[in-house]
C-alpha positions as CSV (number, residue, x, y, z in Angstrom):
1,X,0.0,0.0,0.0
2,X,2.9,2.4,0.9
3,X,4.4,1.6,-2.6
4,X,1.3,2.6,-4.4
5,X,1.0,6.0,-2.7
6,X,4.6,6.9,-3.5
7,X,4.2,6.5,-7.4
8,X,0.6,7.9,-7.9
9,X,0.8,11.1,-10.2
10,X,-1.0,14.4,-9.4
11,X,-4.2,15.4,-11.5
12,X,-3.9,19.2,-11.1
13,X,-1.3,20.0,-13.9
14,X,-3.2,17.9,-16.4
15,X,-6.4,19.9,-15.7
16,X,-4.5,23.2,-16.2
17,X,-3.0,22.0,-19.4
18,X,-6.4,21.1,-20.8
19,X,-7.8,24.4,-19.8
20,X,-5.0,26.3,-21.6
21,X,-5.6,24.3,-24.8
22,X,-9.3,25.0,-24.7
23,X,-8.7,28.7,-24.2
24,X,-6.2,28.8,-27.1
25,X,-8.6,27.1,-29.5
26,X,-11.4,29.4,-28.5
27,X,-9.2,32.5,-29.1
28,X,-8.2,31.3,-32.6
29,X,-11.9,30.7,-33.6
30,X,-12.9,34.1,-32.2
31,X,-10.1,35.8,-34.2
32,X,-11.2,34.1,-37.4
33,X,-14.8,35.0,-36.7
34,X,-13.8,38.7,-36.2
35,X,-11.8,38.7,-39.5
36,X,-14.8,37.2,-41.4
37,X,-17.1,39.8,-39.9
38,X,-14.7,42.6,-40.9
39,X,-14.4,41.3,-44.5
40,X,-18.2,41.1,-44.7
41,X,-18.5,44.7,-43.4
42,X,-15.9,45.9,-46.0
43,X,-17.8,44.1,-48.8
44,X,-21.1,45.7,-47.6
45,X,-19.5,49.1,-47.7
46,X,-18.0,48.6,-51.1
47,X,-21.3,47.3,-52.5
48,X,-23.1,50.4,-51.1
49,X,-20.7,52.8,-53.0
50,X,-22.1,53.1,-56.6
51,X,-19.9,54.3,-59.5
52,X,-21.6,57.2,-61.4
53,X,-22.3,56.5,-65.2
54,X,-20.6,58.8,-67.7
55,X,-23.2,60.2,-70.1
56,X,-21.2,62.9,-71.9
57,X,-17.7,63.6,-73.3
58,X,-16.4,67.1,-73.2
59,X,-13.6,68.4,-75.4
60,X,-12.2,71.5,-77.0
61,X,-12.3,72.2,-80.7
62,X,-12.4,74.7,-83.5
63,X,-14.9,75.8,-86.2
64,X,-14.2,75.0,-89.8
65,X,-16.2,75.2,-93.1
66,X,-17.0,72.1,-95.0
67,X,-14.0,70.7,-96.9
68,X,-11.6,72.9,-94.8
69,X,-10.2,76.2,-96.0
70,X,-8.6,76.2,-99.5
71,X,-5.7,78.5,-100.4
72,X,-6.1,79.1,-104.1
73,X,-2.9,79.8,-105.9
74,X,-1.5,80.0,-109.4
75,X,-0.4,76.8,-111.2
76,X,3.2,75.7,-110.7
77,X,4.1,76.9,-114.2
78,X,2.9,80.4,-113.3
79,X,4.3,80.9,-109.8
80,X,6.5,83.8,-110.9
81,X,3.6,85.6,-112.6
82,X,1.9,88.7,-111.4
83,X,-1.8,89.1,-110.8
84,X,-3.0,91.3,-113.7
85,X,-6.6,91.6,-112.5
86,X,-8.2,90.5,-109.2
87,X,-11.9,90.0,-109.7
88,X,-13.1,89.4,-106.1
89,X,-12.8,91.0,-102.7
90,X,-13.0,89.7,-99.1
91,X,-16.5,88.4,-98.2
92,X,-17.6,87.8,-101.8
93,X,-19.6,84.6,-102.5
94,X,-18.1,82.7,-105.5
95,X,-19.3,79.7,-107.5
96,X,-17.4,76.7,-108.6
97,X,-15.5,77.5,-111.8
98,X,-15.8,81.3,-111.4
99,X,-12.7,83.3,-112.4
100,X,-11.0,84.7,-109.4
101,X,-8.0,86.4,-111.0
102,X,-6.3,86.8,-114.3
103,X,-2.4,86.5,-114.5
104,X,-0.2,88.8,-116.5
105,X,1.1,86.0,-118.7
106,X,-2.3,85.8,-120.5
107,X,-1.2,87.8,-123.6
108,X,1.8,85.6,-124.2
109,X,-0.2,82.4,-123.8
110,X,-2.9,83.7,-126.1
111,X,-0.4,84.4,-128.8
112,X,1.1,80.9,-128.4
113,X,-2.4,79.4,-128.6
114,X,-3.2,81.4,-131.8
115,X,0.1,80.3,-133.3
116,X,-0.7,76.7,-132.5
117,X,-4.1,77.0,-134.2
118,X,-2.4,78.4,-137.3
119,X,-0.1,75.4,-137.3
120,X,-3.1,73.1,-137.3
121,X,-4.6,74.8,-140.3
122,X,-1.3,74.6,-142.2
123,X,-1.0,70.9,-141.4
124,X,-4.6,70.3,-142.6
125,X,-3.9,72.1,-145.9
126,X,-0.8,69.9,-146.4
127,X,-2.8,66.8,-145.8
128,X,-5.4,67.9,-148.4
129,X,-2.6,68.5,-150.9
130,X,-1.2,65.1,-150.3
131,X,-4.6,63.5,-150.6
132,X,-5.3,65.3,-153.8
133,X,-2.4,63.6,-155.6
134,X,-0.2,64.8,-158.5
135,X,-2.8,64.9,-161.3
136,X,-4.5,68.0,-160.0
137,X,-5.8,69.1,-163.4
138,X,-7.5,65.8,-164.2
139,X,-8.9,65.6,-160.6
140,X,-10.4,69.1,-160.9
141,X,-11.9,68.3,-164.3
142,X,-13.4,65.1,-163.0
143,X,-14.7,66.9,-159.9
144,X,-16.3,69.4,-162.2
145,X,-17.9,66.6,-164.2
146,X,-19.3,65.1,-161.0
147,X,-20.7,68.5,-160.0
148,X,-22.4,68.8,-163.4
149,X,-24.0,65.4,-163.2
150,X,-25.2,66.1,-159.7
151,X,-26.6,69.4,-160.7
152,X,-28.4,67.9,-163.7
153,X,-29.7,65.1,-161.6
154,X,-30.9,67.6,-159.0
155,X,-32.6,69.7,-161.8
156,X,-34.3,66.7,-163.4
157,X,-35.5,65.4,-160.0
158,X,-36.8,68.9,-159.0
159,X,-38.7,69.2,-162.4
160,X,-40.2,65.8,-162.1
161,X,-41.2,66.3,-158.4
162,X,-42.9,69.5,-159.5
163,X,-44.7,67.6,-162.2
164,X,-45.8,65.0,-159.7
165,X,-47.0,67.8,-157.4
166,X,-48.9,69.5,-160.2
167,X,-50.6,66.2,-161.2
168,X,-51.6,65.5,-157.6
169,X,-53.0,69.0,-157.2
170,X,-54.9,68.7,-160.5
171,X,-56.3,65.3,-159.5
172,X,-57.2,66.6,-156.1
173,X,-58.9,69.7,-157.6
174,X,-60.9,67.8,-160.2
175,X,-61.9,65.1,-157.7
176,X,-63.1,67.7,-155.3
177,X,-65.0,69.6,-157.9
178,X,-66.7,66.5,-159.2
179,X,-67.5,65.4,-155.7
180,X,-69.2,68.8,-155.1
181,X,-71.2,68.3,-158.3
182,X,-72.3,64.9,-157.0
183,X,-73.3,66.4,-153.6
184,X,-75.3,69.1,-155.4
185,X,-77.1,66.5,-157.6
186,X,-77.8,64.3,-154.6
187,X,-79.4,67.3,-152.8
188,X,-81.5,68.1,-155.9
189,X,-82.5,64.5,-156.3
190,X,-83.6,64.4,-152.7
191,X,-85.7,67.6,-153.1
192,X,-87.2,66.3,-156.4
193,X,-88.2,63.0,-154.7
194,X,-89.8,64.9,-151.9
195,X,-91.6,67.1,-154.4
196,X,-92.7,64.0,-156.4
197,X,-94.2,62.4,-153.3
198,X,-96.1,65.6,-152.5
199,X,-97.5,65.8,-156.1
200,X,-98.3,62.1,-156.1
201,X,-100.6,62.7,-153.1
202,X,-102.1,65.7,-154.8
203,X,-102.6,63.7,-158.0
204,X,-104.3,60.8,-156.2
205,X,-106.6,63.4,-154.5
206,X,-107.4,64.8,-158.0
207,X,-105.9,68.2,-157.2
208,X,-103.5,68.3,-160.1
209,X,-103.4,67.0,-163.6
210,X,-101.7,64.0,-165.1
211,X,-99.3,66.1,-167.1
212,X,-98.1,68.1,-164.0
213,X,-97.5,64.9,-162.1
214,X,-95.5,63.4,-165.1
215,X,-93.4,66.5,-165.2
216,X,-92.3,66.0,-161.6
217,X,-91.6,62.3,-162.2
218,X,-89.5,63.2,-165.3
219,X,-87.5,65.7,-163.2
220,X,-86.6,62.9,-160.7
221,X,-85.5,60.6,-163.5
222,X,-83.4,63.3,-165.1
223,X,-81.6,64.2,-161.9
224,X,-81.0,60.5,-161.2
225,X,-79.4,60.1,-164.7
226,X,-77.2,63.2,-164.1
227,X,-76.1,61.8,-160.7
228,X,-75.1,58.5,-162.3
229,X,-73.1,60.3,-165.0
230,X,-71.4,62.5,-162.4
231,X,-70.4,59.4,-160.4
232,X,-69.0,57.7,-163.5
233,X,-67.1,60.9,-164.4
234,X,-65.7,61.0,-160.8
235,X,-64.4,57.4,-161.2
236,X,-62.9,58.3,-164.5
237,X,-61.2,61.4,-163.1
238,X,-59.9,59.4,-160.1
239,X,-58.5,56.5,-162.1
240,X,-57.0,58.8,-164.8
241,X,-55.3,61.0,-162.2
242,X,-54.0,58.1,-160.2
243,X,-52.5,56.6,-163.3
244,X,-50.8,59.9,-164.3
245,X,-49.4,60.3,-160.8
246,X,-48.1,56.8,-160.8
247,X,-46.4,57.3,-164.2
248,X,-44.8,60.6,-163.0
249,X,-43.5,59.0,-159.8
250,X,-42.0,56.1,-161.9
251,X,-40.3,58.6,-164.1
252,X,-38.9,60.4,-161.0
253,X,-37.5,57.1,-159.6
254,X,-35.9,56.4,-163.0
255,X,-34.4,59.8,-163.1
256,X,-33.0,59.4,-159.5
257,X,-31.6,55.9,-160.3
258,X,-30.0,57.0,-163.6
259,X,-28.5,60.2,-162.0
260,X,-27.2,58.2,-159.0
261,X,-25.6,55.7,-161.3
262,X,-23.9,58.5,-163.3
263,X,-22.6,60.1,-160.1
264,X,-21.2,56.8,-158.9
265,X,-19.5,56.1,-162.2
266,X,-18.0,59.6,-162.3
267,X,-16.8,59.2,-158.6
268,X,-15.2,55.9,-159.4
269,X,-13.3,57.5,-162.3
270,X,-12.1,60.3,-159.9
271,X,-10.8,57.7,-157.4
272,X,-8.9,56.0,-160.2
273,X,-7.4,59.3,-161.2
274,X,-6.4,60.4,-157.7
275,X,-3.6,58.0,-156.9
276,X,-2.1,58.8,-153.5
277,X,0.6,56.9,-151.6
278,X,-0.7,55.7,-148.2
279,X,2.6,56.5,-146.5
280,X,2.4,60.1,-147.6
281,X,-1.2,60.4,-146.2
282,X,-0.1,58.7,-143.0
283,X,2.7,61.2,-142.5
284,X,0.5,64.2,-143.2
285,X,-2.2,62.9,-140.8
286,X,0.5,62.4,-138.1
287,X,1.6,66.0,-138.5
288,X,-2.0,67.1,-138.2
289,X,-2.4,65.1,-135.0
290,X,0.8,66.6,-133.6
291,X,-0.2,70.2,-134.3
292,X,-3.7,69.5,-132.7
293,X,-2.0,68.1,-129.6
294,X,0.2,71.2,-129.4
295,X,-2.8,73.4,-129.8
296,X,-4.6,71.6,-126.9
297,X,-1.5,72.1,-124.8
298,X,-1.4,75.8,-125.7
299,X,-5.1,76.0,-124.8
300,X,-4.5,74.3,-121.4
301,X,-1.6,76.8,-120.7
302,X,-3.9,79.7,-121.6
303,X,-6.6,78.4,-119.3
304,X,-4.1,78.5,-116.4
305,X,-3.8,82.2,-116.8
306,X,-7.4,82.4,-115.6
307,X,-7.4,81.3,-111.9
308,X,-10.8,79.7,-111.2
309,X,-12.4,78.7,-107.9
310,X,-12.6,74.9,-107.5
311,X,-15.7,75.1,-105.3
312,X,-18.5,77.4,-104.2
313,X,-17.8,79.4,-101.0
314,X,-16.8,82.7,-99.5
315,X,-13.5,84.7,-99.9
316,X,-12.0,84.7,-96.4
317,X,-8.7,86.5,-97.2
318,X,-6.7,88.0,-100.1
319,X,-3.0,87.3,-100.2
320,X,-2.1,88.7,-103.6
321,X,-3.6,91.8,-105.2
322,X,-3.5,93.3,-108.7
323,X,0.1,94.0,-109.8
324,X,1.7,91.8,-107.1
325,X,3.7,88.6,-107.7
326,X,1.7,85.5,-106.5
327,X,2.8,85.0,-102.9
328,X,3.7,81.8,-101.2
329,X,0.3,81.8,-99.5
330,X,-1.4,81.9,-102.9
331,X,-3.9,84.5,-104.1
332,X,-7.1,84.0,-102.0
333,X,-8.5,81.8,-99.2
334,X,-11.9,80.2,-99.8
335,X,-14.2,78.2,-97.6
336,X,-17.7,76.7,-97.9
337,X,-19.4,78.4,-95.0
338,X,-23.0,77.3,-95.9
339,X,-22.1,74.1,-94.1
340,X,-19.9,74.5,-91.0
341,X,-18.2,71.9,-88.9
342,X,-16.7,71.7,-85.5
343,X,-13.4,69.8,-85.3
344,X,-13.3,68.5,-81.7
345,X,-10.2,67.0,-80.1
346,X,-11.3,64.0,-78.0
347,X,-8.8,62.3,-75.7
348,X,-7.7,59.0,-76.9
349,X,-9.1,57.3,-73.8
350,X,-12.6,58.6,-74.7
351,X,-12.6,58.2,-78.5
352,X,-13.9,54.6,-78.3
353,X,-17.2,56.0,-76.9
354,X,-17.8,58.3,-79.9
355,X,-20.0,57.1,-82.8
356,X,-21.6,58.9,-85.8
357,X,-25.0,60.6,-85.3
358,X,-24.4,61.3,-81.6
359,X,-25.8,64.7,-80.6
360,X,-23.3,67.5,-79.8
361,X,-23.8,70.9,-78.1
362,X,-21.2,73.5,-78.9
363,X,-20.6,76.7,-76.9
364,X,-18.2,79.7,-76.9
365,X,-18.2,83.1,-75.3
366,X,-18.2,84.6,-78.9
367,X,-21.3,82.8,-80.1
368,X,-24.9,83.8,-79.4
369,X,-26.2,80.8,-77.6
370,X,-25.6,77.1,-78.2
371,X,-24.8,75.5,-81.5
372,X,-26.3,72.1,-82.3
373,X,-24.7,69.3,-84.4
374,X,-24.2,65.6,-84.8
375,X,-21.0,63.5,-85.1
376,X,-20.3,63.0,-88.8
377,X,-17.1,61.0,-88.6
378,X,-14.2,60.2,-86.4
379,X,-10.6,60.7,-87.4
380,X,-8.2,57.9,-88.2
381,X,-5.1,59.0,-86.3
382,X,-4.0,59.9,-82.8
383,X,-2.1,63.2,-82.7
384,X,-0.9,65.9,-80.3
385,X,-3.5,68.3,-78.9
386,X,-3.7,71.6,-81.0
387,X,-6.5,73.4,-79.2
388,X,-5.0,74.3,-75.8
389,X,-7.0,75.3,-72.7
390,X,-6.1,78.5,-70.9
391,X,-5.7,76.6,-67.7
392,X,-1.9,76.2,-67.1
393,X,-2.5,73.0,-65.0
394,X,-3.9,71.2,-68.1
395,X,-1.8,68.7,-69.9
396,X,-0.8,70.4,-73.2
397,X,0.8,67.2,-74.6
398,X,-2.3,65.1,-74.6
399,X,-2.9,62.6,-77.3
400,X,-6.2,63.2,-79.1
401,X,-8.3,62.1,-82.1
402,X,-10.2,64.7,-84.2
403,X,-13.9,64.2,-84.3
404,X,-15.8,66.0,-87.0
405,X,-19.2,67.4,-86.0
406,X,-21.6,68.6,-88.6
407,X,-23.6,71.6,-87.5
408,X,-27.3,71.9,-88.4
409,X,-28.5,74.6,-90.8
410,X,-29.3,77.2,-88.2
411,X,-26.1,76.7,-86.3
412,X,-24.1,76.9,-89.6
413,X,-25.6,80.3,-90.3
414,X,-24.6,81.5,-86.8
415,X,-21.0,80.1,-87.1
416,X,-20.4,81.2,-90.7
417,X,-18.3,84.2,-89.7
418,X,-16.3,82.4,-86.9
419,X,-13.9,80.1,-88.8
420,X,-11.1,78.8,-86.5
421,X,-13.0,80.0,-83.4
422,X,-12.1,77.9,-80.3
423,X,-15.2,76.2,-78.9
424,X,-16.2,73.7,-76.3
425,X,-18.2,70.6,-77.3
426,X,-20.3,68.3,-75.1
427,X,-21.0,65.0,-76.9
428,X,-24.0,63.0,-75.6
429,X,-23.2,59.3,-75.4
């Protein structure tokens, strides 16, 4: 018994160790629970914060006419020329193709063009001489013979046509006259028949004598006979006239065929006489073509002395006046102000939001009220910002894309006199 008491272990340390383990495990679980609650609270706060939706893009820009501003200058071949006459002034409305200025090289170019035209005529005369051949006398004689035959043919045809016309007129007149006679006899016959019927009734009633009734009956028979003869005469006139006209037309066709055959024969004889070498004709034709080409070039050079507007628009500025050498800036500056645009510089990060037909509001301190427009098209390249804000804190080296906004008719009228004006644009997304 004493041995057992000496080696029996104590239970107090074991209980303390177990208590410590339980407290540690409870602390770990409590810490994890607090972390999960903190994360849930953070998520709740984040979910409660809503990001505002962007509905517009704002950018700076400038006003421009449709097709940009054109600086009209003299052709490259006339750069050292002077303006002889300036036909416009600032603010004038011009049409496409209208002459803006006349250069002082016009007289020289006109003389060159006239000389080129004269060269064409000389070359054409030489071609005719080559084509005429060496036997000029025989050719002229044969041509005269052809002219005589053609004149005789024309005279015979004209005389025969007149004969045909005369016969047709005579036939028409006689036919009309005879038809009038027939119409008159038909009317008389109708009256006589009515008269006969009336006298027949009187005769049956014993109011008139037999002889008077017979007289009326004889009158009807006489007019009937005359009408038959008139109709027969009309048929004779018609058949005779038609036959005469047919014979006259046959004679006309014979004259035409005979004359044409004679002309063809004489022309064949002329072709036999006029022997021309094809190589000479080809050379003469080549010379004619060369002079014509030179004349066209001279005409094109002369046209360049007249400086014309390539489009309709308004004269913005004049760089060269009458008597002055054409400057490096050209002669005039033209823009189509009937349709104005706003070229807006949108930051490259926002350009993906811009699409055609989006509504745009444009403002400036120099403009009376807002301008309205729609996005027409978006540029194809990213470039440095050109329109700079007056705020010194702004980034002046931003990368932007030009968005072209087409103004409506009313806004274009308001902005017509404000080309290159800096504006602010608000694009609705």
